N, CA, C and O atoms as a Tinker XYZ file with bonds, in Angstrom:
   384  protein
     1  N    -19.426000  -50.482000    1.865000    73     2
     2  CA   -19.661000  -49.838000    0.583000    64     1     3
     3  C    -18.609000  -50.314000   -0.415000    63     2     4     5
     4  O    -17.426000  -50.400000   -0.087000    81     3
     5  N    -19.037000  -50.615000   -1.603000    73     3     6
     6  CA   -18.146000  -51.131000   -2.643000    64     5     7
     7  C    -17.270000  -50.020000   -3.207000    63     6     8     9
     8  O    -17.733000  -48.909000   -3.464000    81     7
     9  N    -15.980000  -50.350000   -3.394000    73     7    10
    10  CA   -15.043000  -49.385000   -3.954000    64     9    11
    11  C    -15.393000  -49.115000   -5.418000    63    10    12    13
    12  O    -15.692000  -50.035000   -6.179000    81    11
    13  N    -15.349000  -47.828000   -5.797000    73    11    14
    14  CA   -15.646000  -47.463000   -7.180000    64    13    15
    15  C    -14.490000  -47.880000   -8.073000    63    14    16    17
    16  O    -13.326000  -47.633000   -7.757000    81    15
    17  N    -14.815000  -48.505000   -9.173000    73    15    18
    18  CA   -13.818000  -48.898000  -10.161000    64    17    19
    19  C    -14.031000  -48.077000  -11.413000    63    18    20    21
    20  O    -15.140000  -47.997000  -11.941000    81    19
    21  N    -12.960000  -47.472000  -11.879000    73    19    22
    22  CA   -12.989000  -46.747000  -13.137000    64    21    23
    23  C    -12.668000  -47.729000  -14.251000    63    22    24    25
    24  O    -12.125000  -48.805000  -14.001000    81    23
    25  N    -13.000000  -47.364000  -15.466000    73    23    26
    26  CA   -12.705000  -48.204000  -16.623000    64    25    27
    27  C    -11.563000  -47.544000  -17.398000    63    26    28    29
    28  O    -11.615000  -46.357000  -17.721000    81    27
    29  N    -10.539000  -48.336000  -17.685000    73    27    30
    30  CA    -9.374000  -47.842000  -18.420000    64    29    31
    31  C     -9.406000  -48.388000  -19.845000    63    30    32    33
    32  O     -9.638000  -49.576000  -20.070000    81    31
    33  N     -9.166000  -47.488000  -20.799000    73    31    34
    34  CA    -9.163000  -47.838000  -22.219000    64    33    35
    35  C     -7.862000  -47.381000  -22.854000    63    34    36    37
    36  O     -7.286000  -46.368000  -22.456000    81    35
    37  N     -7.410000  -48.125000  -23.830000    73    35    38
    38  CA    -6.174000  -47.758000  -24.525000    64    37    39
    39  C     -6.350000  -46.412000  -25.220000    63    38    40    41
    40  O     -7.288000  -46.215000  -25.992000    81    39
    41  N     -5.438000  -45.496000  -24.934000    73    39    42
    42  CA    -5.393000  -44.206000  -25.625000    64    41    43
    43  C     -4.298000  -44.231000  -26.686000    63    42    44    45
    44  O     -4.424000  -43.604000  -27.738000    81    43
    45  N     -3.215000  -44.967000  -26.397000    73    43    46
    46  CA    -2.078000  -45.010000  -27.315000    64    45    47
    47  C     -1.145000  -46.131000  -26.894000    63    46    48    49
    48  O     -1.068000  -46.468000  -25.713000    81    47
    49  N     -0.446000  -46.704000  -27.843000    73    47    50
    50  CA     0.618000  -47.667000  -27.560000    64    49    51
    51  C      1.763000  -47.312000  -28.500000    63    50    52    53
    52  O      1.628000  -47.384000  -29.722000    81    51
    53  N      2.881000  -46.931000  -27.915000    73    51    54
    54  CA     4.052000  -46.539000  -28.699000    64    53    55
    55  C      5.304000  -46.764000  -27.879000    63    54    56    57
    56  O      5.257000  -47.036000  -26.679000    81    55
    57  N      6.421000  -46.639000  -28.568000    73    55    58
    58  CA     7.700000  -46.581000  -27.852000    64    57    59
    59  C      7.830000  -45.183000  -27.258000    63    58    60    61
    60  O      7.308000  -44.213000  -27.807000    81    59
    61  N      8.521000  -45.094000  -26.150000    73    59    62
    62  CA     8.663000  -43.818000  -25.448000    64    61    63
    63  C      9.138000  -42.708000  -26.372000    63    62    64    65
    64  O      8.643000  -41.585000  -26.288000    81    63
    65  N     10.081000  -42.998000  -27.243000    73    63    66
    66  CA    10.640000  -41.973000  -28.125000    64    65    67
    67  C      9.612000  -41.385000  -29.094000    63    66    68    69
    68  O      9.858000  -40.340000  -29.696000    81    67
    69  N      8.467000  -42.046000  -29.250000    73    67    70
    70  CA     7.420000  -41.565000  -30.158000    64    69    71
    71  C      6.153000  -41.090000  -29.432000    63    70    72    73
    72  O      5.162000  -40.738000  -30.071000    81    71
    73  N      6.193000  -41.083000  -28.114000    73    71    74
    74  CA     5.007000  -40.674000  -27.340000    64    73    75
    75  C      4.777000  -39.176000  -27.439000    63    74    76    77
    76  O      5.730000  -38.397000  -27.449000    81    75
    77  N      3.520000  -38.772000  -27.512000    73    75    78
    78  CA     3.204000  -37.341000  -27.495000    64    77    79
    79  C      3.652000  -36.708000  -26.166000    63    78    80    81
    80  O      3.641000  -37.352000  -25.116000    81    79
    81  N      4.030000  -35.475000  -26.244000    73    79    82
    82  CA     4.538000  -34.729000  -25.093000    64    81    83
    83  C      3.583000  -34.746000  -23.902000    63    82    84    85
    84  O      4.033000  -34.790000  -22.757000    81    83
    85  N      2.271000  -34.710000  -24.152000    73    83    86
    86  CA     1.321000  -34.624000  -23.034000    64    85    87
    87  C      1.314000  -35.865000  -22.148000    63    86    88    89
    88  O      0.837000  -35.802000  -21.015000    81    87
    89  N      1.835000  -36.998000  -22.639000    73    87    90
    90  CA     1.886000  -38.218000  -21.829000    64    89    91
    91  C      3.144000  -38.310000  -20.981000    63    90    92    93
    92  O      3.187000  -39.088000  -20.028000    81    91
    93  N      4.152000  -37.542000  -21.304000    73    91    94
    94  CA     5.451000  -37.698000  -20.647000    64    93    95
    95  C      5.425000  -37.507000  -19.130000    63    94    96    97
    96  O      6.105000  -38.260000  -18.432000    81    95
    97  N      4.679000  -36.543000  -18.578000    73    95    98
    98  CA     4.656000  -36.444000  -17.113000    64    97    99
    99  C      4.129000  -37.716000  -16.433000    63    98   100   101
   100  O      4.643000  -38.122000  -15.391000    81    99
   101  N      3.117000  -38.332000  -17.017000    73    99   102
   102  CA     2.580000  -39.575000  -16.454000    64   101   103
   103  C      3.624000  -40.690000  -16.533000    63   102   104   105
   104  O      3.793000  -41.465000  -15.592000    81   103
   105  N      4.318000  -40.758000  -17.664000    73   103   106
   106  CA     5.318000  -41.801000  -17.871000    64   105   107
   107  C      6.489000  -41.605000  -16.914000    63   106   108   109
   108  O      6.962000  -42.566000  -16.309000    81   107
   109  N      6.953000  -40.381000  -16.776000    73   107   110
   110  CA     8.078000  -40.116000  -15.863000    64   109   111
   111  C      7.702000  -40.445000  -14.422000    63   110   112   113
   112  O      8.496000  -41.023000  -13.681000    81   111
   113  N      6.490000  -40.074000  -14.033000    73   111   114
   114  CA     6.027000  -40.365000  -12.680000    64   113   115
   115  C      6.001000  -41.874000  -12.436000    63   114   116   117
   116  O      6.495000  -42.352000  -11.414000    81   115
   117  N      5.424000  -42.618000  -13.380000    73   115   118
   118  CA     5.337000  -44.078000  -13.225000    64   117   119
   119  C      6.727000  -44.711000  -13.222000    63   118   120   121
   120  O      6.985000  -45.637000  -12.452000    81   119
   121  N      7.613000  -44.223000  -14.067000    73   119   122
   122  CA     8.984000  -44.749000  -14.097000    64   121   123
   123  C      9.667000  -44.525000  -12.756000    63   122   124   125
   124  O     10.359000  -45.414000  -12.258000    81   123
   125  N      9.483000  -43.358000  -12.172000    73   123   126
   126  CA    10.078000  -43.065000  -10.862000    64   125   127
   127  C      9.497000  -43.993000   -9.800000    63   126   128   129
   128  O     10.234000  -44.491000   -8.949000    81   127
   129  N      8.191000  -44.233000   -9.836000    73   127   130
   130  CA     7.553000  -45.158000   -8.880000    64   129   131
   131  C      8.131000  -46.557000   -8.984000    63   130   132   133
   132  O      8.288000  -47.252000   -7.980000    81   131
   133  N      8.450000  -46.969000  -10.217000    73   131   134
   134  CA     8.966000  -48.316000  -10.447000    64   133   135
   135  C     10.488000  -48.387000  -10.370000    63   134   136   137
   136  O     11.066000  -49.468000  -10.487000    81   135
   137  N     11.139000  -47.240000  -10.172000    73   135   138
   138  CA    12.600000  -47.222000  -10.119000    64   137   139
   139  C     13.247000  -47.492000  -11.467000    63   138   140   141
   140  O     14.335000  -48.065000  -11.535000    81   139
   141  N     12.587000  -47.085000  -12.530000    73   139   142
   142  CA    13.086000  -47.306000  -13.894000    64   141   143
   143  C     13.912000  -46.128000  -14.369000    63   142   144   145
   144  O     13.626000  -44.976000  -14.044000    81   143
   145  N     14.925000  -46.430000  -15.133000    73   143   146
   146  CA    15.659000  -45.403000  -15.851000    64   145   147
   147  C     15.183000  -45.470000  -17.298000    63   146   148   149
   148  O     15.356000  -46.490000  -17.965000    81   147
   149  N     14.589000  -44.395000  -17.779000    73   147   150
   150  CA    14.031000  -44.381000  -19.126000    64   149   151
   151  C     15.126000  -44.261000  -20.166000    63   150   152   153
   152  O     16.049000  -43.457000  -20.030000    81   151
   153  N     15.010000  -45.080000  -21.219000    73   151   154
   154  CA    16.006000  -45.097000  -22.285000    64   153   155
   155  C     15.455000  -44.596000  -23.614000    63   154   156   157
   156  O     16.216000  -44.152000  -24.474000    81   155
   157  N     14.129000  -44.664000  -23.788000    73   155   158
   158  CA    13.515000  -44.218000  -25.030000    64   157   159
   159  C     12.974000  -45.341000  -25.876000    63   158   160   161
   160  O     12.136000  -45.113000  -26.748000    81   159
   161  N     13.445000  -46.573000  -25.632000    73   159   162
   162  CA    12.984000  -47.694000  -26.448000    64   161   163
   163  C     11.888000  -48.518000  -25.767000    63   162   164   165
   164  O     11.475000  -49.555000  -26.286000    81   163
   165  N     11.420000  -48.055000  -24.607000    73   163   166
   166  CA    10.369000  -48.766000  -23.888000    64   165   167
   167  C      9.049000  -48.688000  -24.653000    63   166   168   169
   168  O      8.671000  -47.631000  -25.159000    81   167
   169  N      8.364000  -49.809000  -24.725000    73   167   170
   170  CA     7.027000  -49.820000  -25.321000    64   169   171
   171  C      6.040000  -49.605000  -24.182000    63   170   172   173
   172  O      6.094000  -50.292000  -23.162000    81   171
   173  N      5.142000  -48.646000  -24.364000    73   171   174
   174  CA     4.240000  -48.234000  -23.295000    64   173   175
   175  C      2.813000  -48.156000  -23.819000    63   174   176   177
   176  O      2.565000  -47.653000  -24.915000    81   175
   177  N      1.891000  -48.658000  -23.026000    73   175   178
   178  CA     0.466000  -48.474000  -23.301000    64   177   179
   179  C     -0.018000  -47.349000  -22.399000    63   178   180   181
   180  O      0.161000  -47.394000  -21.181000    81   179
   181  N     -0.625000  -46.351000  -23.001000    73   179   182
   182  CA    -1.237000  -45.267000  -22.235000    64   181   183
   183  C     -2.725000  -45.572000  -22.157000    63   182   184   185
   184  O     -3.405000  -45.696000  -23.175000    81   183
   185  N     -3.214000  -45.688000  -20.930000    73   183   186
   186  CA    -4.615000  -46.013000  -20.703000    64   185   187
   187  C     -5.334000  -44.792000  -20.160000    63   186   188   189
   188  O     -4.912000  -44.201000  -19.166000    81   187
   189  N     -6.415000  -44.422000  -20.812000    73   187   190
   190  CA    -7.235000  -43.309000  -20.351000    64   189   191
   191  C     -8.235000  -43.836000  -19.338000    63   190   192   193
   192  O     -8.900000  -44.845000  -19.569000    81   191
   193  N     -8.333000  -43.139000  -18.212000    73   191   194
   194  CA    -9.268000  -43.528000  -17.158000    64   193   195
   195  C    -10.591000  -42.805000  -17.403000    63   194   196   197
   196  O    -10.650000  -41.576000  -17.379000    81   195
   197  N    -11.641000  -43.575000  -17.636000    73   195   198
   198  CA   -12.935000  -42.994000  -17.988000    64   197   199
   199  C    -13.421000  -42.007000  -16.933000    63   198   200   201
   200  O    -13.176000  -42.169000  -15.737000    81   199
   201  N    -14.103000  -40.998000  -17.405000    73   199   202
   202  CA   -14.687000  -39.905000  -16.607000    64   201   203
   203  C    -13.636000  -39.064000  -15.890000    63   202   204   205
   204  O    -13.965000  -38.299000  -14.983000    81   203
   205  N    -12.367000  -39.204000  -16.294000    73   203   206
   206  CA   -11.298000  -38.390000  -15.711000    64   205   207
   207  C    -10.411000  -37.875000  -16.838000    63   206   208   209
   208  O    -10.590000  -38.231000  -18.002000    81   207
   209  N     -9.465000  -37.043000  -16.475000    73   207   210
   210  CA    -8.453000  -36.588000  -17.433000    64   209   211
   211  C     -7.125000  -37.252000  -17.137000    63   210   212   213
   212  O     -6.074000  -36.752000  -17.538000    81   211
   213  N     -7.164000  -38.376000  -16.437000    73   211   214
   214  CA    -5.946000  -39.082000  -16.027000    64   213   215
   215  C     -5.613000  -40.225000  -16.981000    63   214   216   217
   216  O     -6.461000  -40.747000  -17.705000    81   215
   217  N     -4.342000  -40.581000  -16.941000    73   215   218
   218  CA    -3.833000  -41.692000  -17.736000    64   217   219
   219  C     -3.026000  -42.614000  -16.840000    63   218   220   221
   220  O     -2.417000  -42.179000  -15.862000    81   219
   221  N     -3.030000  -43.882000  -17.186000    73   219   222
   222  CA    -2.202000  -44.876000  -16.515000    64   221   223
   223  C     -1.215000  -45.390000  -17.555000    63   222   224   225
   224  O     -1.622000  -46.037000  -18.520000    81   223
   225  N      0.093000  -45.109000  -17.373000    73   223   226
   226  CA     1.073000  -45.690000  -18.286000    64   225   227
   227  C      1.454000  -47.088000  -17.808000    63   226   228   229
   228  O      1.704000  -47.307000  -16.623000    81   227
   229  N      1.493000  -48.021000  -18.743000    73   227   230
   230  CA     1.891000  -49.390000  -18.430000    64   229   231
   231  C      3.052000  -49.758000  -19.344000    63   230   232   233
   232  O      2.924000  -49.748000  -20.568000    81   231
   233  N      4.177000  -50.080000  -18.735000    73   231   234
   234  CA     5.348000  -50.500000  -19.497000    64   233   235
   235  C      5.125000  -51.939000  -19.947000    63   234   236   237
   236  O      4.887000  -52.825000  -19.126000    81   235
   237  N      5.203000  -52.166000  -21.245000    73   235   238
   238  CA     4.939000  -53.483000  -21.824000    64   237   239
   239  C      6.246000  -54.251000  -21.992000    63   238   240   241
   240  O      6.711000  -54.497000  -23.105000    81   239
   241  N      6.813000  -54.616000  -20.864000    73   239   242
   242  CA     8.087000  -55.331000  -20.854000    64   241   243
   243  C      7.923000  -56.746000  -21.391000    63   242   244   245
   244  O      6.852000  -57.346000  -21.296000    81   243
   245  N      9.001000  -57.259000  -21.953000    73   243   246
   246  CA     9.006000  -58.648000  -22.423000    64   245   247
   247  C      8.711000  -59.555000  -21.225000    63   246   248   249
   248  O      9.290000  -59.393000  -20.151000    81   247
   249  N      7.813000  -60.498000  -21.428000    73   247   250
   250  CA     7.466000  -61.437000  -20.369000    64   249   251
   251  C      6.303000  -60.983000  -19.496000    63   250   252   253
   252  O      5.805000  -61.761000  -18.682000    81   251
   253  N      5.861000  -59.735000  -19.651000    73   251   254
   254  CA     4.716000  -59.249000  -18.872000    64   253   255
   255  C      3.460000  -59.931000  -19.394000    63   254   256   257
   256  O      3.312000  -60.142000  -20.598000    81   255
   257  N      2.562000  -60.273000  -18.487000    73   255   258
   258  CA     1.310000  -60.935000  -18.862000    64   257   259
   259  C      0.138000  -59.968000  -18.716000    63   258   260   261
   260  O      0.272000  -58.899000  -18.120000    81   259
   261  N     -0.999000  -60.354000  -19.261000    73   259   262
   262  CA    -2.195000  -59.536000  -19.119000    64   261   263
   263  C     -2.591000  -59.449000  -17.655000    63   262   264   265
   264  O     -3.125000  -58.431000  -17.214000    81   263
   265  N     -2.335000  -60.507000  -16.898000    73   263   266
   266  CA    -2.635000  -60.478000  -15.462000    64   265   267
   267  C     -1.767000  -59.444000  -14.743000    63   266   268   269
   268  O     -2.233000  -58.770000  -13.824000    81   267
   269  N     -0.507000  -59.321000  -15.162000    73   267   270
   270  CA     0.368000  -58.286000  -14.600000    64   269   271
   271  C     -0.200000  -56.896000  -14.882000    63   270   272   273
   272  O     -0.243000  -56.035000  -14.003000    81   271
   273  N     -0.631000  -56.699000  -16.114000    73   271   274
   274  CA    -1.194000  -55.403000  -16.505000    64   273   275
   275  C     -2.450000  -55.115000  -15.686000    63   274   276   277
   276  O     -2.627000  -54.004000  -15.186000    81   275
   277  N     -3.312000  -56.104000  -15.549000    73   275   278
   278  CA    -4.545000  -55.904000  -14.794000    64   277   279
   279  C     -4.263000  -55.549000  -13.335000    63   278   280   281
   280  O     -4.983000  -54.741000  -12.748000    81   279
   281  N     -3.226000  -56.142000  -12.744000    73   279   282
   282  CA    -2.848000  -55.795000  -11.366000    64   281   283
   283  C     -2.381000  -54.348000  -11.278000    63   282   284   285
   284  O     -2.741000  -53.634000  -10.342000    81   283
   285  N     -1.579000  -53.913000  -12.252000    73   283   286
   286  CA    -1.099000  -52.532000  -12.264000    64   285   287
   287  C     -2.261000  -51.546000  -12.396000    63   286   288   289
   288  O     -2.304000  -50.527000  -11.707000    81   287
   289  N     -3.182000  -51.857000  -13.273000    73   287   290
   290  CA    -4.338000  -50.985000  -13.490000    64   289   291
   291  C     -5.211000  -50.956000  -12.224000    63   290   292   293
   292  O     -5.746000  -49.908000  -11.860000    81   291
   293  N     -5.348000  -52.087000  -11.573000    73   291   294
   294  CA    -6.157000  -52.163000  -10.352000    64   293   295
   295  C     -5.581000  -51.285000   -9.240000    63   294   296   297
   296  O     -6.329000  -50.800000   -8.391000    81   295
   297  N     -4.274000  -51.077000   -9.233000    73   295   298
   298  CA    -3.653000  -50.196000   -8.243000    64   297   299
   299  C     -4.176000  -48.766000   -8.361000    63   298   300   301
   300  O     -4.097000  -47.991000   -7.408000    81   299
   301  N     -4.706000  -48.425000   -9.524000    73   299   302
   302  CA    -5.291000  -47.099000   -9.750000    64   301   303
   303  C     -6.823000  -47.146000   -9.667000    63   302   304   305
   304  O     -7.509000  -46.267000  -10.189000    81   303
   305  N     -7.341000  -48.177000   -9.008000    73   303   306
   306  CA    -8.797000  -48.361000   -8.854000    64   305   307
   307  C     -9.519000  -48.417000  -10.189000    63   306   308   309
   308  O    -10.614000  -47.874000  -10.338000    81   307
   309  N     -8.898000  -49.077000  -11.157000    73   307   310
   310  CA    -9.494000  -49.177000  -12.490000    64   309   311
   311  C     -9.448000  -50.628000  -12.969000    63   310   312   313
   312  O     -8.730000  -51.468000  -12.427000    81   311
   313  N    -10.231000  -50.882000  -13.990000    73   311   314
   314  CA   -10.222000  -52.170000  -14.684000    64   313   315
   315  C    -10.133000  -51.879000  -16.174000    63   314   316   317
   316  O    -10.602000  -50.843000  -16.644000    81   315
   317  N     -9.531000  -52.798000  -16.908000    73   315   318
   318  CA    -9.450000  -52.648000  -18.365000    64   317   319
   319  C    -10.814000  -52.916000  -18.985000    63   318   320   321
   320  O    -11.553000  -53.793000  -18.538000    81   319
   321  N    -11.137000  -52.149000  -20.023000    73   319   322
   322  CA   -12.352000  -52.493000  -20.754000    64   321   323
   323  C    -12.058000  -53.734000  -21.598000    63   322   324   325
   324  O    -10.900000  -54.098000  -21.802000    81   323
   325  N    -13.101000  -54.364000  -22.075000    73   323   326
   326  CA   -12.984000  -55.647000  -22.770000    64   325   327
   327  C    -12.065000  -55.561000  -23.992000    63   326   328   329
   328  O    -11.189000  -56.407000  -24.171000    81   327
   329  N    -12.262000  -54.545000  -24.827000    73   327   330
   330  CA   -11.452000  -54.427000  -26.043000    64   329   331
   331  C     -9.982000  -54.158000  -25.720000    63   330   332   333
   332  O     -9.092000  -54.716000  -26.361000    81   331
   333  N     -9.732000  -53.311000  -24.735000    73   331   334
   334  CA    -8.346000  -53.011000  -24.357000    64   333   335
   335  C     -7.665000  -54.250000  -23.801000    63   334   336   337
   336  O     -6.496000  -54.503000  -24.091000    81   335
   337  N     -8.388000  -55.017000  -23.010000    73   335   338
   338  CA    -7.825000  -56.261000  -22.469000    64   337   339
   339  C     -7.443000  -57.206000  -23.602000    63   338   340   341
   340  O     -6.355000  -57.781000  -23.593000    81   339
   341  N     -8.337000  -57.367000  -24.578000    73   339   342
   342  CA    -8.072000  -58.269000  -25.710000    64   341   343
   343  C     -6.850000  -57.805000  -26.505000    63   342   344   345
   344  O     -5.978000  -58.607000  -26.838000    81   343
   345  N     -6.794000  -56.517000  -26.803000    73   343   346
   346  CA    -5.673000  -55.965000  -27.586000    64   345   347
   347  C     -4.356000  -56.146000  -26.845000    63   346   348   349
   348  O     -3.362000  -56.574000  -27.433000    81   347
   349  N     -4.347000  -55.821000  -25.565000    73   347   350
   350  CA    -3.107000  -55.950000  -24.789000    64   349   351
   351  C     -2.689000  -57.400000  -24.635000    63   350   352   353
   352  O     -1.503000  -57.714000  -24.728000    81   351
   353  N     -3.645000  -58.288000  -24.401000    73   351   354
   354  CA    -3.322000  -59.719000  -24.297000    64   353   355
   355  C     -2.675000  -60.205000  -25.586000    63   354   356   357
   356  O     -1.641000  -60.872000  -25.551000    81   355
   357  N     -3.280000  -59.874000  -26.722000    73   355   358
   358  CA    -2.720000  -60.290000  -28.016000    64   357   359
   359  C     -1.329000  -59.708000  -28.230000    63   358   360   361
   360  O     -0.429000  -60.397000  -28.710000    81   359
   361  N     -1.156000  -58.455000  -27.876000    73   359   362
   362  CA     0.138000  -57.798000  -28.036000    64   361   363
   363  C      1.204000  -58.436000  -27.156000    63   362   364   365
   364  O      2.326000  -58.671000  -27.606000    81   363
   365  N      0.859000  -58.716000  -25.911000    73   363   366
   366  CA     1.819000  -59.322000  -24.982000    64   365   367
   367  C      2.135000  -60.762000  -25.364000    63   366   368   369
   368  O      3.290000  -61.180000  -25.284000    81   367
   369  N      1.145000  -61.512000  -25.771000    73   367   370
   370  CA     1.390000  -62.905000  -26.157000    64   369   371
   371  C      2.157000  -63.000000  -27.463000    63   370   372   373
   372  O      2.920000  -63.943000  -27.673000    81   371
   373  N      1.957000  -62.021000  -28.345000    73   371   374
   374  CA     2.671000  -62.019000  -29.614000    64   373   375
   375  C      4.132000  -61.625000  -29.453000    63   374   376   377
   376  O      4.951000  -61.901000  -30.330000    81   375
   377  N      4.463000  -60.984000  -28.345000    73   375   378
   378  CA     5.821000  -60.526000  -28.106000    64   377   379
   379  C      6.719000  -61.569000  -27.449000    63   378   380   381
   380  O      7.883000  -61.299000  -27.155000    81   379
   381  N      6.170000  -62.768000  -27.220000    73   379   382
   382  CA     6.953000  -63.807000  -26.534000    64   381   383
   383  C      7.811000  -64.570000  -27.504000    63   382   384
   384  O      8.536000  -65.480000  -27.103000    81   383
């Protein structure tokens, strides 16, 4: 049986210091998983997982590629929608 894949779409992209309060638990959880110490200046994409109330935070570090982002999203059994992939690719490539 094929594994179900959810579709993830951009809900917000901001620096941590400007993120809405409701995203912070997801961000803190992901930071702990990655062993990150949050400073407030991290740029983060919050991805909404379709048909759920869940979010996937992705830290948009310098040098990160769209393929890196897609691997992270896949860990949550999701794939980026076409528009979100395009936006994130442009954002990541423009940051080099």
